[in-house]
C-alpha positions in Angstrom: -6.6 13.1 -53.7 -9.6 11.0 -52.5 -9.2 8.8 -49.5 -8.8 5.0 -50.2 -11.9 4.2 -48.1 -14.0 6.7 -50.1 -12.8 5.4 -53.5 -13.5 1.8 -52.3 -17.0 2.7 -51.3 -17.6 4.4 -54.6 -16.4 1.4 -56.6 -18.4 -0.9 -54.4 -21.6 1.2 -55.1 -20.9 1.2 -58.8 -20.5 -2.6 -58.8 -23.7 -3.0 -56.8 -25.6 -0.6 -59.0 -24.4 -2.4 -62.1 -25.4 -5.8 -60.8 -28.6 -4.7 -59.1 -30.1 -1.8 -61.0 -33.6 -2.5 -59.7 -32.6 -2.0 -56.1 -31.1 1.4 -55.7 -30.5 1.9 -51.9 -28.8 5.1 -51.0 -26.3 4.3 -48.4 -25.8 7.7 -46.8 
């Protein structure tokens, strides 16, 4: 099972990518 924090970050990235496709900043 994935950690809550990890899943939240993934969901956040998906939302950001969906809203701002032009700006793809890799938050590593």
